[in-house]
N, C-alpha and C positions, 0 to 999 in steps of 0.2 A: 504494500500500500504506500503510495506517495503522500508524504505529509506536507502540509502547507499551512501558513498562518492565516491565509485569506480563504474562507470557505467558498466553494463554487456556488453554493446557495445558502442564503441566510434569511430566515423568516423571523421578523421582529414584531412582537406584540400584535400578532394576527388575531383579529376578532371577526366573527361572522354571526349576524343575528338574522333569524327568521321571525318577523314580528317582534315579540318581546322575548323570544327564546334564543339563548346563546348556544349555538352549536360549537363554536370556538371562542375562547375568551383569553386574550393576551398570551397566545402561545408563541414560544420561541423555539427555533430549530435551526441547527447548523449542519450542513453536509460538506464533507471534505472530498477532495479529488481522490478517486480510486477507493472510496470507502463504501462498505455495505452498512447502511444505517437502518436499524429496525424501528418501526413506529408501533408501539404496543399500547393497547387500551381495551376496555370492555366494549361489548356491542353497544353502539350508539354513543361512544365516547367522543366522537368527532374526528376520527382518523381520516375517513374518506372525504369528509368535508374539507379538511385541511389540504389534502392532496388534490382535490378538485380545484381548489384555489390556485395551487402551484401549477396545475396543468391547464389553467385558463377556462375551466368549465364554470367556475364561480368567481365573483369578485369579492374581496374582503370588505367588511363594513369599516374596518380601520386596521392600521398596521402597514408595514412595508416589506417588500421582498428585494433582496440584494443579490446580484450576481457579480462575483469578482470584486466586491466592495462598492459597486455602483447600484443605485436604486433602479429597478425596472418595473414597468407596468405590464402585467400579463392579463390582458382583457379578453382573450379568446384562445381556443386551442391552436389556431393558426399561429398566433404570436408565440405561444409556448413552443411550437415546433420550430419556429424561426430562431428561437433562443437555444435550441438543442435539448428541449425537455419533452420526453415522451412517456405516456402512461399505459400500462397494460392493466386493463380493468378486470375485476373479478368475473363479471359476466361479459364474455368476449363480444367484441363489436365486429362480427364477421357476417358475410352474406353466404348462406348455405349453398345457393345455386352457382356461386362463382368459384373459379379455381383458386388455388393457393396464390399464384402469380397475380390474378385479377384483384384479389383482396389486398395484397401487399401494396400494389401500385395505385389503388383507388384514390383519386384526388391528386396523385403525383405521377400521372402517366407520361412516359417519354413518347414523343411522336417522331415519326419519319414521314415527312410530307403531310398527307392528310390522314394518316392512319397511326394507330398506337403501335409503337415498336416493342412488342412483347419479347422479342428475341434479346434485345439489349437489356431489358428489365430482368429477364430470367438469368442472364449471365451475371448481372450484378448481385442478384439474390443468391445464386449459387456460390459466389465468392464470399459473401457475408456468412452464408451457412457453413462453409468450410472453415472460415476464420474462427467462428465461435462454437463450432460443433453442434449446429442446429440443423441436423439433417431433415429435409422435407422433400416430398414429391411435388415439384412446382405445378404439374399438370392435374393433380388430384383435386376433385371437388371437395369443398369444406364438409359437405354432408356425409362424405364417405370416409373421413379420417377420425382418429380417436381424439378425445379431449386433450390429451397431452400434446398431440401433434398440432391441434388448433392453437394451443398456447404458444408453441414455437412460432407459428405464423404471426401471432400477435407481437411477439418479441421482434421478429424480423421486420414487421411493419414499422416499428419505431426506429430500428437500426437503419433501415432503408432510407428513412428521412433524415439520417445523420444525427440522431439523438446521442448526447454524451451524458445526460442525466436521465436515468430510467426509474420510473415509479411502478412498483408491483403491488396491486391491491389484492390481498388474500390469494397469492398465486398458487397455493397448493390445495385449495378448498375442494377441487374436483378431480385431483390427480390420484393415481394409484401409488403405492409405496415406491415402485421402481421409477415411475415418472417424477416423483418428488426427489429421489436421489439424483436423477439426471438433471433436474432443474437446479439443484444445489451446485452441481459441477458447472453448469452454465453460468450461474451468478458469479462464482469465483473467477471463471475465465473472463467474464466481462469486466470485473474489477481489476484483474491483473492487466487488462488491456487499457486501463485508464478510465473506464466508465465509472460514474458515481451513481450509487443505487440506494433508493429508499424502498424498503419492503414492509408493507403492512401485514401483520400476521398475529394470530392468537396463539400460535404453537411455539411454546417456549423452547422445545428441543431444537426446532429449526433456527430460532434466534441464536441459541448457544452454538449451533453447528456452523453457521455461516456469517453472522453479523459481527461487525467491529464495535459499534456502539448502539445504544438503544435509548430512544426517548419515550418516556411513559406519559400518557395523558389520561386523565380521569374526569368524566363529566365535563369535557370541553376545556380543561385547563391542564397546563404543564405540571407534571409532578417532579420529574428529574430526568437528566440524561446521564447514563452510566456506561462504563466500559464493560462489555459483555464478558470478557475473559475473567474479570475479577468480581462478577456478580452472579450469585446462584439463581437457579430457576425459582426457588421458593421466594427469594427476595424480589425478583421481578413480578411474580404473581401477587405478592403482598402489596407492592406498589400499585399494581394495576387495579386490584379489587378494593384495596383499602382495609383488608383484614387478612388473617391467616387462611390459606386455602389448603384443603387436603387433596392429595393426588391419588389416594386410594379410597375406595368406597366401603364403608363398614356395612356388613350384612351377615345375617345369621344363615346357617345352612338351609337350603331349600327343603320344603316338605311337600313334594308334588302329590297330587291326588288323581282324579279322573282325567282321562284323555279329553282334550277340548278340540284339538285339530288333528285330523288323520288324513294325510296325503297319500293317495294310492296310485302308483304307476302313472304319474303325471307326465304328459308330453305337451310342450308349448312351443309354438313357432314365434320368432321375433317379428318385428314389423316388416322385415324383408322377405318373410316366408321361409327362413332358415331355422332348423330345429335348435332351440336354445336350451330347453329343459327336456331331458331324455329319461323316461321310465323311472321317475324319481319318487321315492316313498320315504316318509318320516312321520313322526307323531310329536305333538307338543302337549304336555299335561298342564292342568291348572297348578298354580303354585311354583312354576319354574320359568326361568328365562333361558331360552334356547338361542344361541348365536349362530349366525351364518357367516363363515369366513371364506373369502375367495378373492382372487384377483378380478378386477372389474372386467366384465365381458364373458364370464363363465356361467351365465344363466341365472344368477341370483336376482337380478333386476326383473327379468321376465317372470320368474317364479312369483315374486311379490305382486307384480301387476296382475297376474292370473288369479292369485288368491283374493285380490280385492275387486275383481270384476272389470279391470281396465284392459285386459288382454285376453282373448279367447283361449280356452283349453282345447287342444286338438283331441286328446284322449286321456282317460284316467278320471279320478274322482278327488274332490275336496269335500271332506266331511267335517261339519262343525257341530259339535255336541250330538253327533250321530246322524245329523241331517245333511243331505246332499245339497251343497250350495254351488256346485260347479256351474260356471257360466251365468250366474245370477248377475243382475245389473249392479253397479257400484252402490246405488241407493239401497237396494235390497240387501246387499252384503253389510252395509252400514247399519241398517235397521235390525239385522239379525244379532248385532252386538259386537261387531268387529270395528275397531278404529285403526286408522292408517296414517302414520307420519311418513309422507312420501319422500323418496330420494330426490326428486326434482321439484323443489318448492314452487317454482314459477309455473311449471306445466301442470302440476296436479294438486298443488297445495293452496294457491291463492289466485284471486282475480286482481291483478295489480292495479287496475284502473277503477276499482271499487274502494269505498272507505273501509278502514280497518274494522269498524263495528259490524259492517255487513259480512266481511270475511269471517268474523268470529261465529256467525250463525249459518254459514253456507250449507252445513249438513242437515240442519233442522229448522230452517226459517219458515217452512211450510206447516209446522206443527205448533201446538201450544207449548209454551206461553207466548211465542213470538208472532203467531198469526191465528186467525179464526175466520172462517167463511170468506177466505180470499183477502182479508185485510191484515196488513202488517201492523204490529204494535211496536212502534219505534221506541217508545220509552223503555220497554222491556229489552229490546235489542241493545240499546245504549247502556242500560244497567248491566247486562251480561258482559258487554265488552269492557266496561270499566272494572268489573270484578276480575276478569281474566288479566287485564293489563296490569293491575296492581298485584295480583297473586303471583304472576310469572315475571314481573319486572320487565315488561315490554316497554322499551324506551321510545316514546313517541310524543309529539307535541299535543296530540288529542286523539280520541277515538274516532274523530271525524277525518283524520288524516288519511290520504290514500295509501294503500298498501305499498305502492311503488316508492313512496317517500321514505320508508323505513330502511335502515341498514339491513344487509343480508342476515345477520345474526338475529336481529329483532323480528324480521319476517319469520325466521325459523321458530323463535320462541312463541310467536302468535299461533302458529300451526300446532305446536306441541301443547299449548294451553287449551286450544279448542278440542283436540283429540282426547287428551287425558280427562278433561272436564266432562266429556260425554259419558264417563263411567262405563267403559266397554267391558265386556267379558274377556275379550282377547285383543291385545294390542300388537300391531305390526309396526315396528319402527325401523325405517331404512335410513342409515346414516343420520340419526337424529341430532347429533351434536356437531355436524359439519358447519363450520363458520362461527361456532360459539366460543366465547372466552372461557378461561379455566373456571371462573366462578359459576357461570351458567352451566358448564359441563357437570360440575359437582352437583348442582341442583337437579339437573335432568337425570343423572344416574340414580340419585336418591328417589326420584319420582318413579323410575322404572322398577326399582326394587320394592317400593311401596305397593305398586300394582301387583307385583308377584306375591307379596305378603298378604294381599287381600284375596288370595286364592284365585287369581286370574292368570291366564297364560300370556306370555310375552315372547314375541319373536323379534330378535334384534339382528339386523343385517348391518355390518359395519366394515369399512376398509381399514379401520384403526385397530390393530391387533391388541394394543394395550387396553382398549375399551372392551373388546371381546373377553380378554382374560380377566379384567377387573370386575365386570358386571354379570357375565353369564354363568349359568350353572352347568350347561352342556353346550358343546359346540359341534356344528355340522360343517364340514369342509367341502366346498363345491369346486369341482374341476371339470371343465368341458361339459357342463350341463348335468353332471351327475354328483351325487353325494359320495365322496370317497372315504369319509371318516365320520363317525358319530361317537364322540368320547366325552366323558366328564371333563369340564374345564380344568379342574385342579390336577388332572393327570397329564397335562400337556404344557407346552411353553411356546414362546414366540417363534423360536427357530424351527421346532417341529411343525407348527402350523404353516410357516413360510414354505417349508419343503413340500408339504402335502398340497398347498395351494399351487405350487409350481409343477405338480404332477408326480411327485415321489409317492409310490404306493404305501399305504398305511402298514402293510405287512413288513416292509423294509424298516420302518420306524420301530415296529414292535421287535423285530429281530435285533436291531441295534441296541434297544433297551435291554434285552435278555443277555446280550453279550457284554453289557456294561459300558458300551461305547457312549461318548459324549455326543448328544444330538443337538 
């Protein structure tokens, strides 16, 4: 890392008000050349707002931004680009129908005569890809590539435009463990090449792994800036939340009773018509949390969509309390007593252009006490929304705010509040803590265990192996659309699960155990 006394970026006393609400209040931040600087804070602390100011999407109410010691006005994303600032957003800004090249050059198209010179653009993109280890297929359509590959495209977009200051907003929220590892390598490579990086993240292990310094903000205000190497994860968590946070969830042993879900020989096709779930069978009992571990793309998403009526079952059965609910509509599945925290909160969890209070009753707005004879009781809806906002600490200016205006983490908390408050008999939670800070994760884990202890069944699908190991009682490992292991959680570990997720047969794991080998 190249040190310098003059920061490449300095934000001084930055404040941003929305009405009477301060999203940022007198925040200070300095970024050095070649530095990876983490921005840490709870959901709704104002991190994205601060970076949207730096990237030109918002203008500050007060305060100044300096570059190289000189005040600059960043009043648009175009001006930010001209100054060499680029932002990779949490929710990618890509057009699915366009190719990789078309997305990268959009708005900066090189021309030859009267036509766009894609050949020249592709050559430049390939050079940047090679320089930073960001391998992509320039001709592939965005709709056909993985989430991790889409993120590479977003990074190439800002590098193509000559950015020297890169902002990453929750860059690992949708990535698999291997993709996270690849991204960390890319960030280090960018910093070594002289790029200056700000990374917004809730994940303390990633901060410890890759960041040089960390600025912590809480409820819109600066708390401190610290050297990551000399600060523990617990200290960072305490600064972020304002209290001591536990990284392990206290729970008593499970006491499972009757079977609540029985999946028999299930086969499910994905949206392309390709078999994603193949002859899959398992059971979940009341009073236990069963985890599903697997690398993204091995059928777990399609399994959950089929169980909740969002994807048709080709063959097999889904029995709930002994009743066949195969291919019921999502509403019928919900009314039977099954709640669903979806993996994709924007596609299946919220209507972003509706008010938060309406989203809180999306599943039962048509029933009492929220409506009768076709008439909505808005006072009851508002009352319910306020109760859930308070109980689950959903950070919002008002229950009248549109869902789109909330941070990703607070959108997630709103969904979790709605689903758990419905008092389901069986809860399906798909990556429920994605995008949440450590304080919120601690709270959600306790809620899942509380549901279990009320003699309810819980199915937890998560890409976070520490979450699986910390919360579940039994873990199913999925590989290539099949369950390859069904074992008590306390009998396995992260390395064993990782091997099975990558295709190592459970029989080999057992053999290594018997031989006393370290697995």
